[in-house]
C-alpha positions as CSV (number, residue, x, y, z in Angstrom):
1,M,-23.6,35.2,-7.2
2,K,-23.5,32.8,-10.1
3,S,-20.6,30.8,-8.6
4,Y,-22.5,30.7,-5.3
5,S,-25.6,29.3,-7.1
6,V,-23.5,26.7,-8.8
7,L,-22.0,25.7,-5.4
8,I,-25.5,25.3,-3.9
9,L,-26.7,23.3,-6.8
10,W,-23.6,21.0,-6.5
11,F,-24.3,20.5,-2.8
12,L,-27.9,19.6,-3.4
13,L,-27.0,17.1,-6.0
14,F,-24.4,15.6,-3.8
15,A,-26.8,15.4,-0.9
16,A,-29.4,13.8,-3.0
17,Q,-26.9,11.3,-4.3
18,V,-25.8,10.4,-0.8
19,S,-29.4,10.1,0.5
20,S,-30.3,7.8,-2.3
21,A,-27.5,5.4,-1.7
22,G,-28.8,1.9,-0.7
23,Q,-27.7,-0.3,2.1
24,W,-28.1,-4.0,1.5
25,Y,-27.4,-7.0,3.7
26,V,-25.9,-10.4,3.0
27,G,-25.9,-13.3,5.4
28,P,-24.2,-16.7,5.6
29,N,-27.6,-18.3,5.3
30,G,-29.1,-15.7,3.0
31,K,-31.2,-16.4,-0.1
32,P,-31.2,-14.8,-3.5
33,T,-35.0,-14.4,-3.2
34,N,-34.8,-12.4,0.1
35,A,-35.3,-8.7,0.3
36,G,-31.6,-7.8,1.0
37,T,-32.5,-6.3,4.4
38,R,-30.9,-7.1,7.8
39,E,-33.9,-9.3,8.7
40,S,-34.0,-10.9,5.2
41,P,-30.5,-10.9,3.8
42,W,-29.3,-12.0,0.4
43,D,-26.9,-14.8,-0.2
44,I,-23.3,-13.7,-1.0
45,T,-23.1,-15.3,-4.4
46,S,-26.0,-13.4,-6.0
47,A,-25.1,-10.1,-4.2
48,L,-21.5,-10.0,-5.4
49,D,-22.1,-11.4,-8.9
50,G,-24.4,-8.5,-9.9
51,K,-27.6,-10.5,-9.8
52,Q,-29.2,-8.1,-7.3
53,K,-30.1,-4.5,-7.6
54,V,-26.9,-3.0,-6.2
55,A,-26.3,0.4,-7.7
56,P,-23.4,2.9,-7.6
57,G,-23.0,4.4,-4.2
58,D,-24.6,1.5,-2.4
59,T,-23.0,-0.4,0.5
60,V,-23.3,-4.2,0.7
61,Y,-23.0,-5.2,4.4
62,L,-22.0,-8.7,5.2
63,L,-23.4,-10.0,8.5
64,G,-21.0,-11.7,10.8
65,G,-20.2,-15.4,10.3
66,T,-18.4,-17.7,7.8
67,Y,-19.2,-17.8,4.1
68,R,-18.2,-21.0,2.5
69,R,-18.9,-22.8,-0.8
70,R,-17.4,-26.0,-2.2
71,P,-16.2,-27.1,-4.7
72,K,-16.2,-23.7,-6.4
73,E,-14.8,-21.8,-3.4
74,L,-14.2,-18.4,-5.0
75,F,-17.1,-16.0,-4.9
76,E,-17.1,-13.9,-8.1
77,V,-17.5,-10.2,-8.0
78,R,-19.2,-8.3,-10.9
79,L,-20.4,-5.0,-9.6
80,V,-20.1,-1.6,-11.2
81,G,-19.8,1.7,-9.3
82,T,-18.6,5.1,-10.5
83,A,-15.6,7.3,-9.5
84,G,-17.9,9.5,-7.4
85,S,-20.1,6.7,-6.1
86,P,-18.1,3.5,-5.5
87,I,-19.8,0.4,-4.3
88,H,-18.7,-0.7,-0.8
89,I,-18.5,-4.3,0.4
90,R,-17.7,-4.6,4.0
91,P,-18.8,-6.3,7.3
92,V,-21.5,-4.9,9.5
93,P,-19.6,-2.6,11.9
94,G,-18.3,-4.6,14.9
95,Q,-18.9,-8.0,13.3
96,R,-16.3,-10.5,12.0
97,V,-16.8,-11.8,8.5
98,R,-14.8,-14.9,7.4
99,I,-14.6,-16.0,3.7
100,D,-13.6,-19.6,3.8
101,G,-12.4,-19.8,0.2
102,G,-11.9,-16.5,-1.6
103,L,-13.0,-13.8,-4.0
104,S,-12.5,-13.6,-7.8
105,V,-13.0,-10.1,-9.3
106,Q,-14.1,-10.2,-12.9
107,S,-15.1,-7.8,-15.6
108,P,-17.1,-5.5,-15.7
109,S,-16.3,-4.7,-12.0
110,A,-15.4,-1.1,-11.5
111,H,-15.0,1.3,-8.6
112,V,-15.7,-1.4,-6.0
113,W,-14.2,-1.1,-2.5
114,I,-13.8,-4.4,-0.6
115,R,-12.6,-4.0,2.9
116,D,-12.1,-5.5,6.4
117,L,-12.8,-9.2,5.4
118,E,-10.9,-12.2,6.6
119,I,-10.1,-14.7,3.7
120,F,-8.7,-18.2,4.5
121,V,-9.0,-21.8,3.6
122,S,-10.0,-24.2,6.4
123,E,-8.8,-27.4,4.8
124,P,-5.4,-28.3,6.2
125,L,-2.2,-28.5,4.2
126,P,-0.8,-32.0,3.4
127,E,1.4,-33.4,6.2
128,E,4.1,-34.2,3.6
129,P,5.5,-32.2,0.7
130,V,3.4,-32.6,-2.5
131,S,4.7,-33.0,-6.1
132,A,7.0,-30.4,-7.5
133,G,5.7,-27.5,-9.6
134,S,3.1,-24.7,-9.3
135,H,0.0,-26.8,-9.9
136,P,0.5,-30.2,-8.3
137,Q,-2.3,-32.7,-8.8
138,D,-1.9,-34.1,-5.3
139,L,-2.5,-30.7,-3.6
140,N,-6.1,-31.6,-2.7
141,R,-7.4,-28.4,-1.1
142,P,-9.1,-25.3,-2.4
143,W,-6.9,-22.5,-3.8
144,G,-8.5,-19.7,-1.9
145,G,-7.3,-16.1,-1.7
146,L,-8.1,-12.9,-3.6
147,H,-7.8,-13.0,-7.4
148,M,-8.2,-9.9,-9.5
149,H,-8.8,-10.5,-13.2
150,G,-10.9,-7.7,-14.7
151,G,-11.7,-4.9,-12.2
152,K,-11.1,-1.2,-12.9
153,N,-10.3,1.4,-10.2
154,C,-11.2,-1.0,-7.4
155,K,-9.7,-0.8,-3.9
156,Y,-8.9,-3.8,-1.6
157,I,-8.6,-2.4,1.9
158,N,-7.5,-3.9,5.3
159,L,-8.1,-7.5,4.3
160,I,-6.6,-10.3,6.3
161,I,-5.6,-13.2,4.0
162,H,-4.0,-16.3,5.5
163,N,-3.7,-20.1,5.0
164,C,-4.6,-20.0,1.3
165,N,-2.5,-21.5,-1.4
166,Q,-1.8,-18.0,-2.6
167,G,-2.7,-14.7,-0.9
168,I,-3.4,-12.2,-3.7
169,S,-3.2,-12.7,-7.5
170,C,-3.5,-9.4,-9.4
171,W,-3.2,-9.8,-13.1
172,K,-2.8,-7.7,-16.2
173,G,-6.6,-7.4,-16.8
174,E,-7.1,-5.6,-13.4
175,I,-6.6,-1.9,-14.2
176,D,-5.6,0.8,-11.7
177,P,-6.3,-1.2,-8.4
178,E,-5.1,-0.2,-5.0
179,I,-4.2,-2.9,-2.5
180,Y,-4.0,-1.1,0.8
181,G,-3.5,-2.1,4.5
182,C,-3.8,-5.8,4.0
183,I,-2.2,-8.4,6.3
184,I,-1.0,-11.4,4.3
185,Y,0.7,-14.3,6.0
186,N,1.0,-18.2,6.2
187,N,-0.1,-18.8,2.6
188,G,1.5,-21.3,0.2
189,W,2.4,-25.0,0.4
190,L,5.5,-27.1,0.4
191,G,6.5,-29.2,-2.6
192,T,9.3,-31.7,-3.0
193,D,11.2,-29.0,-4.9
194,R,10.6,-25.9,-2.7
195,G,7.8,-23.7,-1.3
196,H,5.1,-22.4,-3.6
197,G,2.5,-19.6,-3.3
198,H,3.3,-16.0,-2.7
199,C,1.8,-13.1,-0.6
200,I,1.2,-11.1,-3.8
201,Y,1.7,-12.4,-7.3
202,T,1.1,-9.6,-9.9
203,Q,1.7,-8.4,-13.4
204,N,0.7,-5.1,-15.1
205,D,0.9,-3.0,-18.2
206,Q,-1.9,-0.4,-18.4
207,G,-2.6,2.0,-15.6
208,V,-0.8,1.9,-12.3
209,K,-1.0,-0.9,-9.7
210,V,-0.7,0.6,-6.2
211,I,0.4,-1.7,-3.3
212,S,0.7,0.2,0.0
213,N,0.7,-0.1,3.7
214,C,0.5,-3.9,3.7
215,I,2.1,-6.4,6.1
216,M,3.5,-9.5,4.4
217,S,5.2,-12.7,5.6
218,C,5.7,-16.0,3.9
219,R,5.7,-19.5,5.4
220,Y,8.2,-21.3,3.2
221,D,11.5,-20.8,1.6
222,G,11.1,-20.3,-2.2
223,T,8.0,-18.1,-1.9
224,Y,7.9,-14.3,-2.2
225,T,6.3,-11.5,-0.3
226,M,6.1,-9.2,-3.4
227,H,6.2,-11.3,-6.6
228,A,5.7,-8.8,-9.5
229,Y,7.1,-11.2,-12.0
230,G,6.6,-12.6,-15.5
231,S,8.3,-14.4,-18.4
232,K,9.4,-12.7,-21.6
233,R,5.7,-12.6,-22.7
234,A,4.4,-11.0,-19.6
235,Y,4.4,-7.3,-18.5
236,V,5.7,-5.9,-15.3
237,N,5.2,-2.1,-15.8
238,N,3.7,0.8,-13.8
239,F,3.9,-0.2,-10.2
240,L,3.8,2.1,-7.1
241,V,4.8,0.0,-4.0
242,E,5.2,2.0,-0.8
243,D,5.0,1.8,3.0
244,N,4.8,-2.0,3.2
245,I,6.3,-4.2,5.9
246,C,7.8,-7.6,4.8
247,F,9.5,-9.9,7.2
248,N,11.0,-13.4,8.0
249,E,10.5,-15.2,4.7
250,G,9.9,-14.2,1.1
251,P,12.1,-12.1,-1.1
252,F,10.7,-8.8,-2.6
253,L,10.9,-8.9,-6.4
254,I,9.7,-6.6,-9.1
255,G,10.9,-7.7,-12.5
256,G,10.8,-10.4,-15.1
257,G,12.0,-11.6,-18.5
258,R,10.5,-8.6,-20.4
259,P,11.9,-5.1,-19.9
260,S,10.0,-3.1,-17.2
261,R,9.3,0.6,-16.9
262,H,7.9,3.1,-14.4
263,I,8.7,1.2,-11.2
264,R,8.5,3.2,-8.0
265,V,9.4,1.6,-4.6
266,F,9.2,4.0,-1.6
267,R,9.5,3.5,2.1
268,N,9.2,-0.2,2.4
269,Y,10.5,-1.9,5.6
270,L,12.1,-5.3,5.2
271,Y,13.6,-7.7,7.7
272,N,15.3,-11.0,6.7
273,V,14.0,-10.2,3.2
274,S,16.0,-9.0,0.2
275,M,14.8,-6.6,-2.4
276,R,15.4,-7.1,-6.1
277,I,14.3,-4.6,-8.8
278,G,14.8,-6.2,-12.2
279,Y,15.3,-9.8,-13.1
280,T,16.4,-11.5,-16.3
281,A,15.3,-8.9,-18.9
282,P,18.2,-7.7,-21.0
283,Y,17.4,-4.1,-20.0
284,N,14.8,-2.1,-18.1
285,E,13.7,1.5,-18.6
286,N,13.3,3.5,-15.4
287,C,12.8,3.0,-11.6
288,E,12.9,5.1,-8.4
289,V,13.9,3.3,-5.2
290,R,13.9,5.6,-2.2
291,D,13.9,5.5,1.6
292,N,13.6,1.8,2.0
293,V,15.0,-0.1,5.0
294,I,16.4,-3.5,4.4
295,V,17.9,-5.5,7.3
296,N,19.5,-8.9,6.9
297,G,19.0,-8.7,3.2
298,D,20.4,-7.1,0.0
299,L,19.2,-4.5,-2.5
300,N,19.8,-5.3,-6.1
301,I,18.8,-3.1,-9.0
302,T,19.4,-4.9,-12.3
303,R,20.0,-3.5,-15.7
304,Y,18.0,-0.3,-15.6
305,R,18.8,2.5,-18.0
306,N,17.5,5.3,-15.7
307,V,17.8,4.7,-11.9
308,V,17.0,7.0,-9.0
309,Q,18.3,5.4,-5.9
310,E,18.3,7.6,-2.8
311,D,18.4,7.2,1.0
312,N,18.0,3.5,1.3
313,L,19.3,1.9,4.4
314,V,20.7,-1.6,3.7
315,I,22.2,-3.6,6.6
316,R,23.3,-7.1,5.6
317,K,23.5,-10.1,7.9
318,G,26.5,-9.8,10.2
319,Q,26.9,-6.1,9.4
320,T,27.3,-3.6,12.3
321,R,24.0,-2.2,13.4
322,P,23.2,1.5,14.3
323,T,22.5,2.3,17.8
324,G,19.1,3.3,19.4
325,V,15.7,2.5,17.8
326,K,14.1,3.1,14.5
327,A,10.3,3.0,14.8
328,V,7.9,4.0,12.0
329,L,4.2,4.5,12.7
330,L,2.0,4.3,9.5
331,P,-1.5,5.6,10.1
332,N,-4.2,4.0,8.0
333,R,-5.7,6.2,5.3
334,F,-9.1,4.4,5.4
335,D,-9.5,3.9,9.1
336,R,-8.6,6.7,11.5
337,N,-8.4,4.3,14.4
338,R,-5.8,2.0,12.9
339,A,-2.0,2.1,12.1
340,H,0.8,-0.3,11.4
341,L,4.0,0.0,13.5
342,V,7.4,-1.4,12.5
343,V,10.3,-1.3,15.1
344,Y,14.0,-1.9,14.4
345,N,15.3,-2.4,18.0
346,W,19.0,-2.0,17.4
347,D,19.8,-1.9,21.2
348,K,17.5,-4.9,21.8
349,R,15.7,-3.2,24.6
350,Q,12.7,-4.9,26.2
351,E,10.6,-1.8,25.7
352,V,10.9,1.0,23.3
353,E,9.3,4.5,23.2
354,V,7.5,5.5,20.0
355,A,6.3,9.0,19.0
356,A,2.6,8.7,18.6
357,K,1.4,12.0,17.2
358,P,-0.6,12.8,15.2
359,F,-2.2,9.3,15.2
360,L,-2.6,9.3,19.0
361,Q,-3.1,12.2,21.4
362,N,-2.0,12.3,25.0
363,G,-4.4,10.3,27.2
364,E,-6.1,8.3,24.4
365,T,-6.3,4.5,24.9
366,F,-4.8,2.1,22.4
367,S,-4.1,-1.6,22.0
368,L,-1.4,-3.5,20.2
369,K,-2.2,-6.5,18.1
370,D,0.0,-9.2,16.6
371,P,-0.8,-9.0,12.8
372,Q,-0.6,-12.8,12.6
373,D,-3.2,-13.1,15.4
374,F,-5.3,-10.1,14.7
375,F,-8.5,-11.5,16.3
376,G,-6.6,-12.8,19.3
377,A,-5.9,-11.1,22.6
378,C,-4.2,-7.7,22.7
379,I,-0.5,-7.7,23.4
380,I,-1.1,-4.6,25.6
381,Q,-3.9,-2.1,26.1
382,T,-3.0,1.2,27.7
383,K,-2.9,5.0,27.2
384,C,-0.7,7.3,25.2
385,E,1.3,9.4,27.7
386,G,3.5,12.4,26.8
387,N,2.5,12.0,23.1
388,S,4.3,8.7,23.0
389,I,3.6,5.0,23.5
390,H,5.7,2.3,25.2
391,V,5.9,-0.9,23.2
392,P,7.3,-4.3,24.4
393,V,9.7,-5.8,21.9
394,K,11.5,-9.2,21.8
395,G,14.7,-9.0,19.8
396,E,15.8,-6.8,17.0
397,F,12.6,-6.5,15.0
398,A,8.8,-6.3,15.7
399,V,5.7,-5.4,13.8
400,F,2.3,-4.5,15.3
401,V,-1.2,-3.3,14.4
402,V,-2.1,-0.3,16.6
403,L,-5.8,0.2,17.3
404,K,-7.1,3.4,18.8
405,E,-10.0,2.8,21.2
406,G,-13.2,4.7,20.8
């Protein structure tokens, strides 16, 4: 009876907490003096920077449209939720929100979930290569992207980041983040020396940085999809990198000049991309590299004292392929109607059959999207039949976003 009473009390407290959670609205033309309602929305700057009355458990809904500020193009985030009551920042359901510039997550941000936003820079790249180096003076456009400097236990979910100078920067001061389901492509610029600007550039020491279920592709040679890297003074420790799809340009690197430890790399799917675990450090401590698929690339694990390396499929350029099809459907943990699909089409069929359960059931309607044209027309829209879907594929490799209708 006592445990039953405790359970009832817990339920009532939880229900009260949920019912008290606020819903606030932000608009492209909102004002800080508005009420924060749909009819009278706040501006994005004051809402994200902690200047409004956003409390743990609240949701900040962004009304559809483009949010742009110059010259300081990065909107700063300083919101504090709790483990049981995170703060959510997301579009109004069914509306498209475009951040023309980017976000900068600063301390004391904690337990903030940012999701389903498009982040880009509208200013075009220079027509000719700019000066060499990582910070050329003649690259006259905003940096853009998502930059994490001081958040704790924050999640960055299903973001689409493109045409920025760099996609994501996630530094040592960002503790225990999760980067999940993001699509990152066409970022960076071309210098006279090489390409610059990576999909994800990150360092870490405390806590664990989780990077999972993302789709990444680079524009230029010399840029990286995964660039967990630093000099002898930087830390590259405690990473969990799993279920990501990287293709066409951009090596996958975790390592630097300082010894690394606790590196876990599971079930990543690479095409025309090599994976390197370890860099120039004289030694590294421990890593686990399991179940990755690397086609037209190499796997190099460098100077680790303790290595677990199991069930990785590595097929180099010119090497004999298997037969048949290898297709992997990756359901989205935060959106039951979304999955990422990667296909290795060894036989180069024009159409492949992919097992759809449990994500799709027989008779359910779905559509395929090109991840680099997510808001464009569907590639196909049809029904799941016989617990499988039929996917058109051109060539040996393809990647899609699968959306369940309804």
